[in-house]
PyMOL Python script that loads the backbone (N, CA, C, O; Angstrom):
from pymol import cmd

cmd.read_pdbstr("""\
ATOM      1  N   MET A   1      -2.374  16.395  -8.057  1.00  0.00           N
ATOM      2  CA  MET A   1      -1.066  17.337  -7.844  1.00  0.00           C
ATOM      3  C   MET A   1       0.177  16.132  -7.740  1.00  0.00           C
ATOM      4  O   MET A   1       0.530  15.312  -6.893  1.00  0.00           O
ATOM      5  N   LEU A   2       0.803  16.705  -9.718  1.00  0.00           N
ATOM      6  CA  LEU A   2       1.977  15.977  -8.893  1.00  0.00           C
ATOM      7  C   LEU A   2       3.359  16.444  -8.362  1.00  0.00           C
ATOM      8  O   LEU A   2       4.342  15.703  -8.344  1.00  0.00           O
ATOM      9  N   ALA A   3       3.359  17.597  -7.976  1.00  0.00           N
ATOM     10  CA  ALA A   3       4.216  18.320  -7.297  1.00  0.00           C
ATOM     11  C   ALA A   3       4.369  17.901  -5.743  1.00  0.00           C
ATOM     12  O   ALA A   3       5.364  17.919  -5.018  1.00  0.00           O
ATOM     13  N   ALA A   4       2.525  17.370  -5.391  1.00  0.00           N
ATOM     14  CA  ALA A   4       2.677  17.300  -3.862  1.00  0.00           C
ATOM     15  C   ALA A   4       3.728  16.209  -3.534  1.00  0.00           C
ATOM     16  O   ALA A   4       4.210  16.220  -2.401  1.00  0.00           O
ATOM     17  N   HIS A   5       4.158  15.192  -4.495  1.00  0.00           N
ATOM     18  CA  HIS A   5       4.550  13.781  -4.009  1.00  0.00           C
ATOM     19  C   HIS A   5       5.874  14.308  -3.691  1.00  0.00           C
ATOM     20  O   HIS A   5       6.536  13.412  -3.166  1.00  0.00           O
ATOM     21  N   ASN A   6       6.761  15.785  -3.834  1.00  0.00           N
ATOM     22  CA  ASN A   6       8.010  15.843  -4.049  1.00  0.00           C
ATOM     23  C   ASN A   6       7.830  16.597  -2.553  1.00  0.00           C
ATOM     24  O   ASN A   6       8.849  16.594  -1.863  1.00  0.00           O
ATOM     25  N   CYS A   7       6.831  17.138  -2.077  1.00  0.00           N
ATOM     26  CA  CYS A   7       6.803  17.101  -0.761  1.00  0.00           C
ATOM     27  C   CYS A   7       7.550  16.206   0.208  1.00  0.00           C
ATOM     28  O   CYS A   7       7.827  15.009   0.134  1.00  0.00           O
ATOM     29  N   ARG A   8       7.891  17.463   1.487  1.00  0.00           N
ATOM     30  CA  ARG A   8       9.083  16.762   2.346  1.00  0.00           C
ATOM     31  C   ARG A   8       7.721  15.782   3.615  1.00  0.00           C
ATOM     32  O   ARG A   8       7.449  14.611   3.348  1.00  0.00           O
ATOM     33  N   PHE A   9       7.445  16.070   4.132  1.00  0.00           N
ATOM     34  CA  PHE A   9       5.610  15.518   4.843  1.00  0.00           C
ATOM     35  C   PHE A   9       5.099  14.469   3.567  1.00  0.00           C
ATOM     36  O   PHE A   9       5.057  14.947   2.433  1.00  0.00           O
ATOM     37  N   LYS A  10       4.661  12.839   3.814  1.00  0.00           N
ATOM     38  CA  LYS A  10       3.789  12.070   3.592  1.00  0.00           C
ATOM     39  C   LYS A  10       2.288  13.132   3.130  1.00  0.00           C
ATOM     40  O   LYS A  10       1.768  13.311   2.029  1.00  0.00           O
ATOM     41  N   ASP A  11       1.803  13.878   5.001  1.00  0.00           N
ATOM     42  CA  ASP A  11       0.628  14.874   5.485  1.00  0.00           C
ATOM     43  C   ASP A  11       1.105  15.922   4.823  1.00  0.00           C
ATOM     44  O   ASP A  11       1.667  16.562   5.712  1.00  0.00           O
ATOM     45  N   CYS A  12       1.200  16.334   4.119  1.00  0.00           N
ATOM     46  CA  CYS A  12       1.379  18.328   4.112  1.00  0.00           C
ATOM     47  C   CYS A  12      -0.076  18.088   3.338  1.00  0.00           C
ATOM     48  O   CYS A  12      -0.566  17.296   2.533  1.00  0.00           O
ATOM     49  N   THR A  13      -0.520  19.476   4.222  1.00  0.00           N
ATOM     50  CA  THR A  13      -1.801  19.915   3.972  1.00  0.00           C
ATOM     51  C   THR A  13      -1.151  21.517   2.633  1.00  0.00           C
ATOM     52  O   THR A  13      -1.847  22.461   2.258  1.00  0.00           O
ATOM     53  N   HIS A  14       0.486  21.198   2.220  1.00  0.00           N
ATOM     54  CA  HIS A  14       0.106  22.369   1.379  1.00  0.00           C
ATOM     55  C   HIS A  14       0.070  24.114   1.731  1.00  0.00           C
ATOM     56  O   HIS A  14       0.120  25.029   0.909  1.00  0.00           O
ATOM     57  N   ARG A  15      -0.046  24.216   3.423  1.00  0.00           N
ATOM     58  CA  ARG A  15       0.181  25.187   3.329  1.00  0.00           C
ATOM     59  C   ARG A  15       1.030  26.157   3.882  1.00  0.00           C
ATOM     60  O   ARG A  15       0.464  26.916   4.668  1.00  0.00           O
ATOM     61  N   GLU A  16       1.591  26.247   3.795  1.00  0.00           N
ATOM     62  CA  GLU A  16       3.511  26.698   3.755  1.00  0.00           C
ATOM     63  C   GLU A  16       4.600  25.780   5.019  1.00  0.00           C
ATOM     64  O   GLU A  16       5.444  26.250   5.782  1.00  0.00           O
ATOM     65  N   GLU A  17       4.197  24.498   4.851  1.00  0.00           N
ATOM     66  CA  GLU A  17       5.209  23.430   5.715  1.00  0.00           C
ATOM     67  C   GLU A  17       6.401  23.551   5.163  1.00  0.00           C
ATOM     68  O   GLU A  17       6.558  23.499   3.943  1.00  0.00           O
ATOM     69  N   PRO A  18       7.300  23.714   5.953  1.00  0.00           N
ATOM     70  CA  PRO A  18       8.389  24.313   5.708  1.00  0.00           C
ATOM     71  C   PRO A  18       8.586  22.752   4.766  1.00  0.00           C
ATOM     72  O   PRO A  18       7.956  21.768   5.152  1.00  0.00           O
ATOM     73  N   GLY A  19       9.540  22.646   3.481  1.00  0.00           N
ATOM     74  CA  GLY A  19       9.624  21.553   2.222  1.00  0.00           C
ATOM     75  C   GLY A  19       8.582  21.671   1.200  1.00  0.00           C
ATOM     76  O   GLY A  19       8.989  21.328   0.090  1.00  0.00           O
ATOM     77  N   CYS A  20       7.634  21.967   1.229  1.00  0.00           N
ATOM     78  CA  CYS A  20       6.016  22.177   0.383  1.00  0.00           C
ATOM     79  C   CYS A  20       7.147  22.044  -1.022  1.00  0.00           C
ATOM     80  O   CYS A  20       8.264  22.553  -1.110  1.00  0.00           O
ATOM     81  N   ALA A  21       6.646  21.450  -1.726  1.00  0.00           N
ATOM     82  CA  ALA A  21       7.050  22.000  -3.049  1.00  0.00           C
ATOM     83  C   ALA A  21       5.827  22.282  -3.965  1.00  0.00           C
ATOM     84  O   ALA A  21       6.037  22.648  -5.121  1.00  0.00           O
ATOM     85  N   VAL A  22       4.754  22.153  -3.574  1.00  0.00           N
ATOM     86  CA  VAL A  22       3.757  23.300  -4.063  1.00  0.00           C
ATOM     87  C   VAL A  22       3.551  23.416  -3.761  1.00  0.00           C
ATOM     88  O   VAL A  22       2.420  23.104  -4.133  1.00  0.00           O
ATOM     89  N   PHE A  23       3.365  24.162  -2.117  1.00  0.00           N
ATOM     90  CA  PHE A  23       3.586  25.870  -1.715  1.00  0.00           C
ATOM     91  C   PHE A  23       4.589  26.703  -2.723  1.00  0.00           C
ATOM     92  O   PHE A  23       4.193  27.731  -3.273  1.00  0.00           O
ATOM     93  N   GLN A  24       6.247  26.055  -2.976  1.00  0.00           N
ATOM     94  CA  GLN A  24       6.633  26.515  -3.773  1.00  0.00           C
ATOM     95  C   GLN A  24       6.650  26.545  -5.614  1.00  0.00           C
ATOM     96  O   GLN A  24       7.500  27.123  -6.293  1.00  0.00           O
ATOM     97  N   ILE A  25       5.918  26.055  -5.937  1.00  0.00           N
ATOM     98  CA  ILE A  25       5.527  26.068  -7.149  1.00  0.00           C
ATOM     99  C   ILE A  25       4.466  27.134  -7.706  1.00  0.00           C
ATOM    100  O   ILE A  25       4.078  27.472  -8.824  1.00  0.00           O
ATOM    101  N   VAL A  26       4.059  27.666  -5.783  1.00  0.00           N
ATOM    102  CA  VAL A  26       2.828  28.968  -6.549  1.00  0.00           C
ATOM    103  C   VAL A  26       3.870  30.064  -5.964  1.00  0.00           C
ATOM    104  O   VAL A  26       4.156  31.045  -6.651  1.00  0.00           O
ATOM    105  N   LYS A  27       4.373  29.890  -4.810  1.00  0.00           N
ATOM    106  CA  LYS A  27       5.248  31.339  -4.912  1.00  0.00           C
ATOM    107  C   LYS A  27       6.019  31.418  -6.072  1.00  0.00           C
ATOM    108  O   LYS A  27       5.990  32.574  -6.494  1.00  0.00           O
ATOM    109  N   ASP A  28       7.103  30.236  -7.183  1.00  0.00           N
ATOM    110  CA  ASP A  28       7.460  30.031  -8.437  1.00  0.00           C
ATOM    111  C   ASP A  28       6.220  31.075  -9.621  1.00  0.00           C
ATOM    112  O   ASP A  28       6.538  32.010 -10.356  1.00  0.00           O
ATOM    113  N   GLY A  29       5.349  30.697  -9.492  1.00  0.00           N
ATOM    114  CA  GLY A  29       4.310  31.395 -10.077  1.00  0.00           C
ATOM    115  C   GLY A  29       3.858  29.852 -11.533  1.00  0.00           C
ATOM    116  O   GLY A  29       3.153  30.054 -12.522  1.00  0.00           O
ATOM    117  N   LEU A  30       4.158  29.237 -11.372  1.00  0.00           N
ATOM    118  CA  LEU A  30       4.021  28.089 -11.915  1.00  0.00           C
ATOM    119  C   LEU A  30       2.807  28.017 -11.849  1.00  0.00           C
ATOM    120  O   LEU A  30       2.158  28.342 -12.843  1.00  0.00           O
ATOM    121  N   ILE A  31       2.182  27.596 -10.733  1.00  0.00           N
ATOM    122  CA  ILE A  31       0.621  26.870 -10.438  1.00  0.00           C
ATOM    123  C   ILE A  31      -0.074  28.462  -9.485  1.00  0.00           C
ATOM    124  O   ILE A  31       0.515  28.975  -8.533  1.00  0.00           O
ATOM    125  N   SER A  32      -1.697  29.073 -10.194  1.00  0.00           N
ATOM    126  CA  SER A  32      -2.368  30.183  -9.489  1.00  0.00           C
ATOM    127  C   SER A  32      -2.567  29.613  -7.948  1.00  0.00           C
ATOM    128  O   SER A  32      -2.941  28.496  -7.591  1.00  0.00           O
ATOM    129  N   GLU A  33      -2.155  30.865  -7.091  1.00  0.00           N
ATOM    130  CA  GLU A  33      -3.781  30.964  -6.163  1.00  0.00           C
ATOM    131  C   GLU A  33      -4.294  29.944  -5.666  1.00  0.00           C
ATOM    132  O   GLU A  33      -4.286  28.987  -4.892  1.00  0.00           O
ATOM    133  N   GLU A  34      -4.947  30.838  -6.795  1.00  0.00           N
ATOM    134  CA  GLU A  34      -6.439  30.028  -7.062  1.00  0.00           C
ATOM    135  C   GLU A  34      -7.304  29.305  -7.172  1.00  0.00           C
ATOM    136  O   GLU A  34      -8.483  29.146  -6.854  1.00  0.00           O
ATOM    137  N   ARG A  35      -5.494  28.302  -8.362  1.00  0.00           N
ATOM    138  CA  ARG A  35      -6.082  26.665  -8.413  1.00  0.00           C
ATOM    139  C   ARG A  35      -6.083  25.600  -6.490  1.00  0.00           C
ATOM    140  O   ARG A  35      -6.853  24.892  -5.841  1.00  0.00           O
ATOM    141  N   LEU A  36      -4.844  26.104  -6.390  1.00  0.00           N
ATOM    142  CA  LEU A  36      -4.465  25.739  -5.088  1.00  0.00           C
ATOM    143  C   LEU A  36      -5.571  26.209  -3.975  1.00  0.00           C
ATOM    144  O   LEU A  36      -4.914  25.889  -2.984  1.00  0.00           O
ATOM    145  N   ASP A  37      -6.265  26.513  -3.668  1.00  0.00           N
ATOM    146  CA  ASP A  37      -7.488  27.276  -3.014  1.00  0.00           C
ATOM    147  C   ASP A  37      -8.331  27.095  -3.282  1.00  0.00           C
ATOM    148  O   ASP A  37      -9.207  27.552  -2.549  1.00  0.00           O
ATOM    149  N   SER A  38      -8.701  26.450  -4.286  1.00  0.00           N
ATOM    150  CA  SER A  38      -9.696  25.586  -4.878  1.00  0.00           C
ATOM    151  C   SER A  38      -9.653  24.230  -4.419  1.00  0.00           C
ATOM    152  O   SER A  38     -10.531  23.775  -3.686  1.00  0.00           O
ATOM    153  N   TYR A  39      -8.124  23.194  -5.041  1.00  0.00           N
ATOM    154  CA  TYR A  39      -8.186  22.810  -4.040  1.00  0.00           C
ATOM    155  C   TYR A  39      -8.390  22.419  -2.395  1.00  0.00           C
ATOM    156  O   TYR A  39      -9.210  21.643  -1.904  1.00  0.00           O
ATOM    157  N   GLN A  40      -7.296  23.280  -1.689  1.00  0.00           N
ATOM    158  CA  GLN A  40      -7.246  23.123  -0.804  1.00  0.00           C
ATOM    159  C   GLN A  40      -9.372  22.931   0.460  1.00  0.00           C
ATOM    160  O   GLN A  40      -9.636  22.363   1.520  1.00  0.00           O
ATOM    161  N   ARG A  41      -9.869  23.411  -0.116  1.00  0.00           N
ATOM    162  CA  ARG A  41     -11.799  23.512  -0.383  1.00  0.00           C
ATOM    163  C   ARG A  41     -12.123  22.138  -0.669  1.00  0.00           C
ATOM    164  O   ARG A  41     -12.727  21.423   0.131  1.00  0.00           O
ATOM    165  N   LEU A  42     -11.714  21.750  -1.843  1.00  0.00           N
ATOM    166  CA  LEU A  42     -12.134  20.841  -1.773  1.00  0.00           C
ATOM    167  C   LEU A  42     -11.764  19.475  -1.087  1.00  0.00           C
ATOM    168  O   LEU A  42     -12.376  18.408  -1.026  1.00  0.00           O
ATOM    169  N   THR A  43     -10.253  19.980  -0.471  1.00  0.00           N
ATOM    170  CA  THR A  43      -9.980  19.194   0.418  1.00  0.00           C
ATOM    171  C   THR A  43     -10.357  19.039   1.727  1.00  0.00           C
ATOM    172  O   THR A  43     -10.076  18.061   2.420  1.00  0.00           O
ATOM    173  N   GLU A  44     -11.029  20.050   2.090  1.00  0.00           N
ATOM    174  CA  GLU A  44     -11.413  20.483   3.584  1.00  0.00           C
ATOM    175  C   GLU A  44     -12.725  19.288   3.400  1.00  0.00           C
ATOM    176  O   GLU A  44     -13.116  18.277   3.983  1.00  0.00           O
ATOM    177  N   GLU A  45     -13.243  20.433   1.754  1.00  0.00           N
ATOM    178  CA  GLU A  45     -15.079  19.763   1.442  1.00  0.00           C
ATOM    179  C   GLU A  45     -15.158  18.231   2.329  1.00  0.00           C
ATOM    180  O   GLU A  45     -16.022  17.871   3.128  1.00  0.00           O
ATOM    181  N   LEU A  46     -14.153  17.637   1.948  1.00  0.00           N
ATOM    182  CA  LEU A  46     -14.137  15.831   1.349  1.00  0.00           C
ATOM    183  C   LEU A  46     -14.196  15.346   3.104  1.00  0.00           C
ATOM    184  O   LEU A  46     -14.930  14.524   3.653  1.00  0.00           O
ATOM    185  N   ILE A  47     -12.978  16.332   3.741  1.00  0.00           N
ATOM    186  CA  ILE A  47     -12.900  15.538   4.918  1.00  0.00           C
ATOM    187  C   ILE A  47     -13.946  15.850   5.877  1.00  0.00           C
ATOM    188  O   ILE A  47     -13.725  15.467   7.026  1.00  0.00           O
ATOM    189  N   PHE A  48     -15.074  16.483   5.650  1.00  0.00           N
ATOM    190  CA  PHE A  48     -16.154  17.435   5.822  1.00  0.00           C
ATOM    191  C   PHE A  48     -16.967  15.706   5.975  1.00  0.00           C
ATOM    192  O   PHE A  48     -17.009  14.846   6.854  1.00  0.00           O
ATOM    193  N   GLU A  49     -17.462  15.845   4.720  1.00  0.00           N
ATOM    194  CA  GLU A  49     -18.319  14.925   4.776  1.00  0.00           C
ATOM    195  C   GLU A  49     -17.741  12.939   4.997  1.00  0.00           C
ATOM    196  O   GLU A  49     -18.406  11.915   5.155  1.00  0.00           O
ATOM    197  N   SER A  50     -16.422  13.164   4.910  1.00  0.00           N
ATOM    198  CA  SER A  50     -16.433  12.180   5.685  1.00  0.00           C
ATOM    199  C   SER A  50     -16.379  11.877   7.270  1.00  0.00           C
ATOM    200  O   SER A  50     -15.866  10.821   7.640  1.00  0.00           O
ATOM    201  N   LYS A  51     -16.764  12.549   7.964  1.00  0.00           N
ATOM    202  CA  LYS A  51     -16.714  13.190   9.409  1.00  0.00           C
ATOM    203  C   LYS A  51     -18.474  13.273   9.451  1.00  0.00           C
ATOM    204  O   LYS A  51     -19.181  12.947  10.405  1.00  0.00           O
ATOM    205  N   LYS A  52     -18.911  13.791   8.166  1.00  0.00           N
ATOM    206  CA  LYS A  52     -20.337  13.733   8.500  1.00  0.00           C
ATOM    207  C   LYS A  52     -21.367  12.370   7.907  1.00  0.00           C
ATOM    208  O   LYS A  52     -22.562  12.194   8.144  1.00  0.00           O
ATOM    209  N   SER A  53     -20.664  11.728   7.277  1.00  0.00           N
ATOM    210  CA  SER A  53     -21.098  10.264   7.582  1.00  0.00           C
ATOM    211  C   SER A  53     -20.461   9.350   8.014  1.00  0.00           C
ATOM    212  O   SER A  53     -20.836   8.207   7.753  1.00  0.00           O
ATOM    213  N   GLU A  54     -19.160   9.596   8.905  1.00  0.00           N
ATOM    214  CA  GLU A  54     -19.296   8.751  10.119  1.00  0.00           C
ATOM    215  C   GLU A  54     -20.418   9.210  11.326  1.00  0.00           C
ATOM    216  O   GLU A  54     -21.018   8.546  12.171  1.00  0.00           O
ATOM    217  N   ILE A  55     -20.411  10.501  11.035  1.00  0.00           N
ATOM    218  CA  ILE A  55     -21.893  10.522  12.307  1.00  0.00           C
ATOM    219  C   ILE A  55     -22.386   9.746  12.345  1.00  0.00           C
ATOM    220  O   ILE A  55     -22.518   8.879  13.210  1.00  0.00           O
ATOM    221  N   GLY A  56     -23.145  10.022  10.494  1.00  0.00           N
ATOM    222  CA  GLY A  56     -24.389   9.413  10.906  1.00  0.00           C
ATOM    223  C   GLY A  56     -23.861   7.808  11.153  1.00  0.00           C
ATOM    224  O   GLY A  56     -23.695   7.681  12.366  1.00  0.00           O
ATOM    225  N   LEU A  57     -23.579   6.704  10.535  1.00  0.00           N
ATOM    226  CA  LEU A  57     -23.123   5.805  10.975  1.00  0.00           C
ATOM    227  C   LEU A  57     -22.492   5.217  12.938  1.00  0.00           C
ATOM    228  O   LEU A  57     -22.058   4.156  13.387  1.00  0.00           O
ATOM    229  N   LYS A  58     -22.680   6.100  13.332  1.00  0.00           N
ATOM    230  CA  LYS A  58     -22.046   6.101  14.542  1.00  0.00           C
ATOM    231  C   LYS A  58     -23.992   6.020  15.215  1.00  0.00           C
ATOM    232  O   LYS A  58     -24.523   5.377  16.121  1.00  0.00           O
ATOM    233  N   ARG A  59     -24.558   7.115  14.108  1.00  0.00           N
ATOM    234  CA  ARG A  59     -25.903   7.083  14.963  1.00  0.00           C
ATOM    235  C   ARG A  59     -27.050   5.810  15.215  1.00  0.00           C
ATOM    236  O   ARG A  59     -27.797   5.436  16.119  1.00  0.00           O
ATOM    237  N   LEU A  60     -26.562   5.257  13.335  1.00  0.00           N
ATOM    238  CA  LEU A  60     -27.329   4.172  13.547  1.00  0.00           C
ATOM    239  C   LEU A  60     -27.104   2.993  13.860  1.00  0.00           C
ATOM    240  O   LEU A  60     -28.021   2.177  13.944  1.00  0.00           O
ATOM    241  N   GLU A  61     -25.898   2.699  14.081  1.00  0.00           N
ATOM    242  CA  GLU A  61     -25.075   1.519  14.664  1.00  0.00           C
ATOM    243  C   GLU A  61     -25.750   1.650  16.604  1.00  0.00           C
ATOM    244  O   GLU A  61     -26.314   0.750  17.227  1.00  0.00           O
ATOM    245  N   LYS A  62     -25.376   3.225  17.161  1.00  0.00           N
ATOM    246  CA  LYS A  62     -26.342   2.778  18.769  1.00  0.00           C
ATOM    247  C   LYS A  62     -27.790   3.323  18.507  1.00  0.00           C
ATOM    248  O   LYS A  62     -28.202   3.791  19.568  1.00  0.00           O
ATOM    249  N   GLU A  63     -28.837   3.462  17.390  1.00  0.00           N
ATOM    250  CA  GLU A  63     -29.810   3.558  17.642  1.00  0.00           C
ATOM    251  C   GLU A  63     -29.849   1.982  16.965  1.00  0.00           C
ATOM    252  O   GLU A  63     -30.889   1.457  17.365  1.00  0.00           O
ATOM    253  N   LYS A  64     -29.232   1.222  16.251  1.00  0.00           N
ATOM    254  CA  LYS A  64     -29.713  -0.964  16.718  1.00  0.00           C
ATOM    255  C   LYS A  64     -29.203  -1.345  18.064  1.00  0.00           C
ATOM    256  O   LYS A  64     -29.643  -2.404  18.510  1.00  0.00           O
ATOM    257  N   TYR A  65     -28.218  -0.569  18.913  1.00  0.00           N
ATOM    258  CA  TYR A  65     -28.660  -0.990  20.092  1.00  0.00           C
ATOM    259  C   TYR A  65     -29.108  -1.067  20.926  1.00  0.00           C
ATOM    260  O   TYR A  65     -28.853  -1.964  21.730  1.00  0.00           O
ATOM    261  N   ARG A  66     -29.907  -0.237  21.095  1.00  0.00           N
ATOM    262  CA  ARG A  66     -30.927   0.989  21.575  1.00  0.00           C
ATOM    263  C   ARG A  66     -31.832  -0.338  21.515  1.00  0.00           C
ATOM    264  O   ARG A  66     -32.348  -1.113  22.320  1.00  0.00           O
ATOM    265  N   LYS A  67     -31.746  -0.181  20.163  1.00  0.00           N
ATOM    266  CA  LYS A  67     -33.618  -1.676  20.359  1.00  0.00           C
ATOM    267  C   LYS A  67     -33.597  -2.514  20.346  1.00  0.00           C
ATOM    268  O   LYS A  67     -34.662  -3.130  20.296  1.00  0.00           O
ATOM    269  N   ARG A  68     -32.333  -3.208  20.381  1.00  0.00           N
ATOM    270  CA  ARG A  68     -31.761  -4.532  21.483  1.00  0.00           C
ATOM    271  C   ARG A  68     -32.228  -4.552  22.261  1.00  0.00           C
ATOM    272  O   ARG A  68     -33.093  -5.391  22.511  1.00  0.00           O
ATOM    273  N   SER A  69     -31.790  -3.403  23.205  1.00  0.00           N
ATOM    274  CA  SER A  69     -31.485  -3.706  24.468  1.00  0.00           C
ATOM    275  C   SER A  69     -33.459  -3.137  24.845  1.00  0.00           C
ATOM    276  O   SER A  69     -34.029  -3.654  25.806  1.00  0.00           O
ATOM    277  N   VAL A  70     -33.777  -2.694  24.466  1.00  0.00           N
ATOM    278  CA  VAL A  70     -35.227  -2.540  24.676  1.00  0.00           C
ATOM    279  C   VAL A  70     -36.306  -3.564  24.376  1.00  0.00           C
ATOM    280  O   VAL A  70     -37.451  -3.529  24.828  1.00  0.00           O
ATOM    281  N   ASP A  71     -35.535  -4.970  23.123  1.00  0.00           N
ATOM    282  CA  ASP A  71     -36.351  -5.579  22.902  1.00  0.00           C
ATOM    283  C   ASP A  71     -35.461  -7.330  24.820  1.00  0.00           C
ATOM    284  O   ASP A  71     -36.011  -8.300  25.342  1.00  0.00           O
ATOM    285  N   ILE A  72     -34.898  -7.073  24.898  1.00  0.00           N
ATOM    286  CA  ILE A  72     -33.917  -7.385  25.812  1.00  0.00           C
ATOM    287  C   ILE A  72     -34.482  -7.193  26.613  1.00  0.00           C
ATOM    288  O   ILE A  72     -35.026  -8.198  27.071  1.00  0.00           O
ATOM    289  N   LYS A  73     -34.821  -5.649  27.471  1.00  0.00           N
ATOM    290  CA  LYS A  73     -36.010  -5.845  28.940  1.00  0.00           C
ATOM    291  C   LYS A  73     -37.597  -6.078  28.217  1.00  0.00           C
ATOM    292  O   LYS A  73     -38.680  -6.055  28.802  1.00  0.00           O
ATOM    293  N   GLU A  74     -37.410  -6.236  27.205  1.00  0.00           N
ATOM    294  CA  GLU A  74     -39.014  -6.603  26.790  1.00  0.00           C
ATOM    295  C   GLU A  74     -39.596  -7.992  26.726  1.00  0.00           C
ATOM    296  O   GLU A  74     -40.750  -8.416  26.673  1.00  0.00           O
ATOM    297  N   TYR A  75     -38.078  -8.710  26.755  1.00  0.00           N
ATOM    298  CA  TYR A  75     -38.242  -9.703  26.475  1.00  0.00           C
ATOM    299  C   TYR A  75     -37.976 -10.776  28.179  1.00  0.00           C
ATOM    300  O   TYR A  75     -38.494 -11.891  28.253  1.00  0.00           O
ATOM    301  N   LYS A  76     -37.238 -10.272  29.226  1.00  0.00           N
ATOM    302  CA  LYS A  76     -37.195 -10.710  30.971  1.00  0.00           C
ATOM    303  C   LYS A  76     -38.189 -10.541  31.287  1.00  0.00           C
ATOM    304  O   LYS A  76     -38.631 -11.199  32.229  1.00  0.00           O
ATOM    305  N   LYS A  77     -39.176  -9.339  30.473  1.00  0.00           N
ATOM    306  CA  LYS A  77     -41.194  -8.844  31.439  1.00  0.00           C
ATOM    307  C   LYS A  77     -41.695 -10.144  31.316  1.00  0.00           C
ATOM    308  O   LYS A  77     -42.359 -10.813  32.107  1.00  0.00           O
ATOM    309  N   PHE A  78     -41.018 -10.539  29.537  1.00  0.00           N
ATOM    310  CA  PHE A  78     -42.572 -11.698  29.302  1.00  0.00           C
ATOM    311  C   PHE A  78     -42.175 -12.964  29.896  1.00  0.00           C
ATOM    312  O   PHE A  78     -42.909 -13.940  30.052  1.00  0.00           O
ATOM    313  N   MET A  79     -40.687 -12.840  30.283  1.00  0.00           N
ATOM    314  CA  MET A  79     -40.007 -14.239  30.421  1.00  0.00           C
ATOM    315  C   MET A  79     -40.227 -14.254  32.297  1.00  0.00           C
ATOM    316  O   MET A  79     -39.845 -15.226  32.949  1.00  0.00           O
ATOM    317  N   GLY A  80     -41.029 -12.767  33.102  1.00  0.00           N
ATOM    318  CA  GLY A  80     -41.136 -13.149  34.214  1.00  0.00           C
ATOM    319  C   GLY A  80     -40.030 -12.492  35.561  1.00  0.00           C
ATOM    320  O   GLY A  80     -40.171 -12.318  36.771  1.00  0.00           O
ATOM    321  N   LYS A  81     -38.500 -12.185  34.199  1.00  0.00           N
ATOM    322  CA  LYS A  81     -37.788 -12.004  35.400  1.00  0.00           C
ATOM    323  C   LYS A  81     -37.562 -10.987  35.652  1.00  0.00           C
ATOM    324  O   LYS A  81     -38.467 -10.169  35.492  1.00  0.00           O
ATOM    325  N   PRO A  82     -36.506 -10.615  36.068  1.00  0.00           N
ATOM    326  CA  PRO A  82     -36.538  -8.764  37.012  1.00  0.00           C
ATOM    327  C   PRO A  82     -35.212  -7.702  35.795  1.00  0.00           C
ATOM    328  O   PRO A  82     -34.960  -6.523  36.039  1.00  0.00           O
TER     329      PRO A  82
END
""", "prot")
cmd.dss("prot")
cmd.show_as("cartoon", "prot")
cmd.util.cbc("prot")
cmd.orient("prot")
């Protein structure tokens, strides 16, 4: 969306923020509300997928350190240390 570069705020969500150039273009009828709705749904989906992958990475990292902890406990037991 080229009009997004003219928005007042860099992190504009294009949902009625003051100074939103995209929202103004929709109000003026230059682009349809359906197109803006589609853009917003895609943006929300990207955010959701990003968060989902971040959760998966955290889970993998947690499992890695859990395995290391178990390995250390087994090593200490093998070496006869409490």
